[in-house]
N, C-alpha and C positions, 0 to 999 in steps of 0.2 A: 643316213636314214635307207640303212641297208635291207632292213625288215620292213619297212612301212607297211602298213594295213595288213601284215600278215598275223595269224593267230597263235600264239604259241602257248604249251601247254608243259608245264616244268614240275613237276615232283621233289618232293623232299626242298622246297623253295623257301622254308622260311629263316633259313641262317645258312650260312658258309658258300661252299661254292652254287648249290642251288638258288641262293639270293642274289648271288653276284651275276649270276647269266640272267636272273629275271631284270634286275636292274639294267643291264647292258642292252637287253633284247627291247626294253622299253625302252630306252635313250636312241636305241636303232630304228624305232617307230612302231614296234609291235604291241600289240594288245597281249598281255601277258595273264595266262590262267594259273595261279598259283596254288600249288595242293602242298597239304603237310599238316601234321598233327597237331601244331601249337597254334591255335587261335592268335594268341597275343602276340608270336612272331610274325604270323601272316599281317596283322593289322599294322606293324611297324614298318615291314617291307610296305604296304600299302601307301604308306605317309612318305615313305623314302621315295616311291615311284612316281609320285603325285607332285613331289616337289621337283622331280625331273621333268615335269611335263607329261608324263606318260600315264598310261591305263591300265589296270588289273581288275581281274577276279580273282575273287578269294575263294577255295574251296577247301575246307577243314576237312580233312579224312584221313585215317589211320588206314593207310595200305597193308598192314600187316593182318586187318582183316579182309582177305582177299574177295570173300563174297561181296562186298561193298563196292568194289571197281567197277563191275557189270552195270552200278547203276549210273556210271557218268556217261555214258554215249547218249542216251536219250535225252537229256537238258541241253548237254553241248551241242549237238545236232540241231535241237530245236531254236537254240539262240544265234549260232553260229553259223550253221549248214556245213563247217568243214574245219579242220585243223591242219595248220600248214605246218607246224613244227613240234614234234614230242620229244621231251629230253626228262627220259629217264635216270632221274639222280639219287632219289632216295635209298637209303643202305644203313644198314647196322653193321657193326663191325664184329660184335659177338667178345670173345677172349683169347688171350694169348694161354693156352694150356697143351699139355702132352694129350696126342689124339685119344687115348685110351682112357683119360680122365674128363674128356668132355661131355658136359650137361647134354643129354639128349632133347629135355625140353628148349635148351637155348641153340644146340644145332638145328631143330626145327624151324624156331624164330628167325635164323640167321636166312633159313633157305628160303623161307616163305616170304621174306620181304625182299632179300636180292635177287632171289629168281623168278618163284612163282608169282609174286605181285606184278612183276615187268610182263609175263606172259599175258596175264588177266590184263595188264595195261595195255598190249598189243593188241589182243583179242578185242577190246573194246574200241580202239581209237583208230582201228586199222580203215574200218569204212570212211572214217572222218579225214585219215590221211588220204585214202583215195579220191576223194571229192575235193581235194585239192587241187590245181594246176603242177603244183611241185610238193608234195608231201617230203619231210626228211624228219627223220627219227634218228635221234644219237642218245646213246647209253654210256652211262659212265662206269667204266671199269678199273683195273688196277696192276701194277705191275705184277704182283703175287700171282695172277691170272695165270703167267707164264713161267714164271721163276718160281720152281719148286722150293719151299720154306719149311724148316722144321717149324711145328706150333702153332702157326698160321690156322690152323683148324679149318673152320667151317666158312671163315671170310674167305680164303685162299679158294676152298673146294666151290664155293658158291659163284665167283667170280669167273673161274673157269668154265662152269657150267652156263653163265650168262655170256660170255663170249661165243661160246659154241652155238646157243640159242639164237641170238641176234644174228649172227653169222649167217647161219639157216634160212634167217628171215629175210636178208639182204639178197642172198640168191634167189628166195621166192619171187621176189619183186623186183627183179632187176630189169623185167621187159616193162615194168609199170611207169607210173610217175614219179614212185618211192624211192626215196633214197636213205640206206640205214647203216649208220658207223657207230662205231666205239670209240671213246675218247679216255685216256688214261693220263689224269691230273698231275701223276708224280707226287712228291712231296708236296704239299701246300699247306698252310696256315689251317686247321680245320679242328673239330673237337675228335673226329674219328682218328685224325692225325696224331692229337695227344694223346689217344686212348692206347694206339699201338707204340706210340715211343714217348714213355712218358718222361723222360729226362731229356727230349732234345730242347734246344733253345727254339721258338719258334718265329723269334727273329731274322733266322737264318733262312726261313722259307719264302718261297713265293706268297704273296696274298690270292686269296679266291679271284681277287678283279683283273690279276696279272696274265690269266689264263683264258680270260673270255674269249679273246679273239678265235680260238680254234673253234668255239661254239657257235659263234658268229658267220664263218667263213662256211661250214657244214650245213646251216641253215639255210642259207642263201638261195633262191630259186634256180641262179645259176650253177649252184655246184654241181658238178657230175660224180664226186666221188663216192663210191657204194661197196659195201662190204671191207672196210679198212680200219685196222686196229691203229688209233692215231694218239703219238705222245704230244701230250698239250705243250710240255715244256720244250720241248724241240719244234714244235710248229711256233711257238710265241718268242722263239729266241733267247729263253732262259737258261744260263748255265748252269750246270750242276755242282 
């Protein structure tokens, strides 16, 4: 029960890494606020969390409609008074294609969800994190934010932008009760991974549940880490 009575907001929570984090947090005693587009996926997650003896609040929300994010803060403040943990996990891959052929509408969609939505999320939730005795914000990044690769287009560029934005936020709050970090899951079984590597055998990859320990460790009130880019597989002792 390392997160007992903590309030955790997780985006992209209906499946994959987001769902695994939500279930692990609930098992560790947190009340999880699960945000995702898919109502059916959220309801299935809620059933699993309840089966674990945990509790959840479901918020069906398309974060790609960034203007909707501003409305999160008031009802969360009224109900909970604070947010202890924010996990910015939601994201989209786009497609693998030469840069000069990348569809402009898709490029903008990827940046809208991977970057702009997270900035709006920080803007909305920051006062709630500040109201916690130990606010923790964790954002999911990727290896391609640091390793330049051909054809990765908007996804790689958006993750590089996310890294810079989150690291800047970490410095801004360094003297407060808030700690902010990035987590790179590495190769993990997920729909996004399958989109990027369609010929890959998913059974050769860790499951999302295998990397949740890093998200728990960084979310704990006792954690002092701030402004770090953490490799989940290394942290969890998973061999490449």
